[in-house]
N, C-alpha and C positions, 0 to 999 in steps of 0.2 A: 325313613324320613318322618319327623314329628308332624303331627296332624295339623298344628298350628302355624306351620312354616310353608307358605305356597311358593310356586316356582318365582315369581317375582321377587319375593324376599330373598329368597336363596341366591338369585342371579345378583342382587344388589350386594349381598354379602360376599360373593366371589369377586366381584369388581373391586369392593373396597380393599379385600385381602391382597389382590394382585397389585393395587395402587401403592400399598406399603411396601412392596418389594421393588419398585422403579422408582428411583429418584427424580424428583420434579426438576426439570431444566429450564421451565417455563417456555419451552418450543414443543409444539405439536409432534407426537411420534412420525418418523418417516419411513417409507417403504425402502427397500433396498434398491440400490441404483441397478439399471440394466447391466446385464453381463458385458454387453459391447462397450458401455461407457467405461466399466471397471478396466477393461482390457486397453482402452485408449489412454485412460488417465493414469493408470498404475501397471503398466506393462510388465514391470520386475516384481510384481506382487506387493508393492508398497508405493506410498505416495511421496515422491522426494519434492520437497517444496523449497524452493530458494527464498530465502528471507533477506531483504535489504537493510542492513543496519546502518546504511549511510542516511537513511531519512528516518529521523527519531520519531516522527509523528506515526509512522506504521509499525515500526519494530524497536524494541529496546533490549539491553541485555544486562542483567543484574550483577552486582558484584559478586555473586556465586556463580555466575555464568549462565544462568536460566534465561531463555528467550520468552519474550512476552510482547503484546501488542496486537492491533487489530488484524495485521496481516497473519500472525502467529495463529490467532484464535480462528480465524477463517480457514485456514490450512488444516487445523485439527478437526474443525466441525466437518469440512469436506471429506477428510479421511473416515470419520465415523459414519458419514452417509454411504460411502463406498464400502465399508466394512473392511478396510485395510489399515496396516499400521502407517504412521507418518514420520518420516525422517525429515527433520528440519535441517536445512544446509545453508549457514550463514555466510553472508558477503558483505564487504564494506562499502559497496556502491553498486548503484542499479546496473551500471555497464557491464560489471562482472558477473552478475546475476543472469543478464542477458547472453553473455559469452557462455554460460553454463549451459543454458537452454539450447543454445546454438549447437553445443556440442553434446547434447543429449545426456547431461550430467544431473539435470533436474526435470521433473515432469511439469511442475507449475511454478510460477513466480509472481511477484507483484510488481508492476511497472506503471509509470504514468504513460497514458495512451499518447503515441507518437507515431507520425506517418513513417519514420525511418525504419521504425521497428516492425511495422505492421506486415511487411512481406515475410517475415519469419515467424511472427507472434500472432496468434488470434487472441484479440482482447475481449474480455467480458465488459458489460456495461461498467462505468465507474462505481465504485462503492465509497469512495471519501473523495472530497474536492478540497484541495488546499492552494495556497497563493505562493507564486514566485515573487519575490521582492528584492530590492536593492538596498545595500547597507553602503553608506559613505561617511567620510568625515563629518563630524559635528558642524564644522564651520563651512563645508563644501557649498558652493553655489548651486550645486545641483538639487533641485527640490521635487521634481516629478520624473517619472520614467522618461518623458518624451525629452527631457534635458540630456539624457545620458547619451543617446544616439547621435553624437557630434564627433567631428575628428579631433583627435588628441585624447579622447576618454577611453581608458582601458578597463575592461570588465573581467574580473576573476570568476572562472567557473570551475566546477569539479568535472573531470574528464569524462564525458558521454552521459552526463546527467540529463534530465529532462530538460531543464533550462539551458544547458549547453547546445542540445540539439535545437530547441526553439530559438535561441538567440542566433545561432549559426544560420538559420533561415531567415530571420527578421531583421538582423541588425545591418545597416547599410553604410554608416560612417565611422561609429566607434570600432576600438579593436578588441576582440575576445582574446584573453589570455587564459590558457588552459593549465590546470594543475596536472602533475603527472598521474594523479589518481583521482577516482571520482569522491563523492561524498561531500556533504555542505561543509564539513570542517577544512576540507582541502581548500575551498575557495577563500574561507576566512584566513586560512594561514598564508595562502598566496598574496591576498590583498595587503597583508602587513609585509611580507618578506620582500616584494617588489615596489611597495609605496604606490599601490595602483589607486585609480580614482573610484572605482565601485567593486563591490563584492556582491555577486548574484547568488541567491540560494532559495530555499524554502524559508517561508517567513518565520516560522516558530523558532528553529534554531539560531536564526539571525538575531531575532529580538531577545532571546535568552542571552546571546554573547553580549549584545548591546548593553544589557542591564549591567554587565560586569565591567564595562568599559565607557566612561562618561564621553570619552573623545570621538565616539561614533554614534550613529542614529541609523535607523531603518525608516525608509520613505513609507509613507502612510498608503499611497496608492501602489497597488500591485502592477507588474509588468506582464504577468501571465496567470492564467488559471490552470492549475495542474490536476488533471483527472487521474485519479489513482485506480488501476484496474487489476484483476487477475488475469496472468496470460498463460496460455499453453502453446505448444508447437502447432504450427499450420499443418493442415491435413489430417485433423482428427474431428470430423463434423459431429459425431455423436457426442463427444467430451465437450466441444464447444457449445452446443446446444444446452447440454446439462449444466455447465459452468454458468452460463448466461442465466438461466432459471435459477440457480442456486444463489448468485449474487443478489438477484432482485428479490428473492425472499428473504435473505439476511438484511437487506436494508428495510424491506417492509415491516418484518416481524420485531425489529428494534435490536437484532443481535449486533448490528454494527455500531449503532449509538452506544449500546451497553459496553462493547469492547474499547470503544474510545474514552468512555467515561472511566472503566477499570484502570486504564493506562495513562490517565491523567492528561489527556489530549482535548481539552474543552474548546479550543479555538478551531479544530478541524470539523468540518461539516460533512454530515451524511449526503452523498449525493442523491440527486432527485431521481424519481422512477424513469426508467429508459422509455423512449418514445417510438422506438422501431425494434 
């Protein structure tokens, strides 16, 4: 060793050399997940992630067929933490993703937190908060969500969507008309096909559609807050604790916000820190 290089200098040089070999991700290095967690989250040796393309805020599919969006980014980052490959399994509606988890076809999926699903799904804290909104004809007398729950008003919903489940619990007087499939586009199509008074859905796709048709408008006031979370099958306690901590970290360190920005979803909000 040269006499003019002390141990501290050598250590600094070694650290710098190592840093050039490790690409910067903006996130701090993470230790490997406990074996029990890996076994519960990826029992087949890979992480099968259900991706709901019916909610364009969370996931998108490019013209070349590539999947992207905040849920895709979270699934890949979780797989990286677990040290396993990630298999993305795409669905056109949340209901089908839920059915896939119930039949053990996926290990994790991305759902709105919903009491009806909680018997089978252990939810993480929410990572994104979006709004459920109503679309009506431009000249409709319905101005606010309170106007909608009246006899004679028919609401189009995507089958087994978060807003379908919510409205099924809360609507007292209006009639819910369900599309044969889930997804936001299904409720829009049904609204036109049956000449219904209202279409319910996630605000962003409804607003995007309304920009293309001057004969409809989206109510400014939301009818529900949709808390999007990561879900795993019930009965996997170690995995549930790990996923909870993972989601909280991804919100805190800016990962979720950056993923929303990359996927051009500026109107979606990162959920606040969990309180319990």
